[in-house]
N, C-alpha and C positions, 0 to 999 in steps of 0.2 A: 252773557255779556261778551262784548268784543272790544278790543283796544286797537286803534289804528293810529299810526304816527306818520308824519311826513318823511319822505326819503332822506336818509342821513348817512351818506357814505357811498362807497363804491357800489355801482349796480351789480347785482348778483352775489353780493356778500351777505349771507344769511345772518352772520353773527356780528354785524356792525353795531357798536355800542350807541346808546342814547347820549345826548350831550347834557351835561349838568346845568349849563346856562339856560336851558329851556328848549323843549321840543313840543311842537303843537300836537295835541292828542285829542282824538274824537272817540267817545265811548258810544257804543250802540248795543242793541239787543235787550234793552230794558226801557222803561218809560219814565223813570224818575232820575234823581241825581245819583252820583257815584261818590261814595265816601272812601278815601284812600288813607290807610295807615301804613306808612313806609318806615322800614328799619334797615339801616346799613348792616350787612351781615357780620362785619367785624365788631359790631356793637358800639361804634363811635358816633352814630347820628340817627335821628328819626324826625319825622314830620307827619302832620295830618292835614288833609285838604278835602274839600267837597267840590265836585265839578258837575255841571249839568251835562246831560247826554244829548246826542244828535244835534249838536250845535255846529257852528263853523269851526270849532276847535278851540281849545284853551291851552295855554302854556303850562306845562308841568315842569317845574324846576326842582333840582336837587341841591342841597347845600354844598356838596362836593362829589367827586367821582368815587366809584367803588362798585361793589356788588350789592344791589338793593333788593329787598323783598317787599312787594306791595301786597297788602291784604285789602282787597276791594270788596265793598258791600253796596248793593243796590236793592232796596226792599228786602225780600227774603233770600236773594241770591248772594252768594259770596264766592270768592276765588282768590288764589294767590298767584302772583307773577314774580319771577326773579329776573332782574335786569342788570346788565353790565352798563355802567354809566361812566363816561369820561369827562 
């Protein structure tokens, strides 16, 4: 699976955070939908969402900023991402 987001911040800055208010995300490398179970690492928030893959992109919004872990599942594939969200 692959996650691609729109450019969000200064060019060349590898560690620019995602925005809590919504970032367009496109998922690839799989043929079905992507289920996301997100948990804020300080334990104060969580959410679940299902998004289609290889579309023009869907908005992924977080309830608030912080360090978030996304457990992503598509078919038999799973993976974890840790993101800094502002």
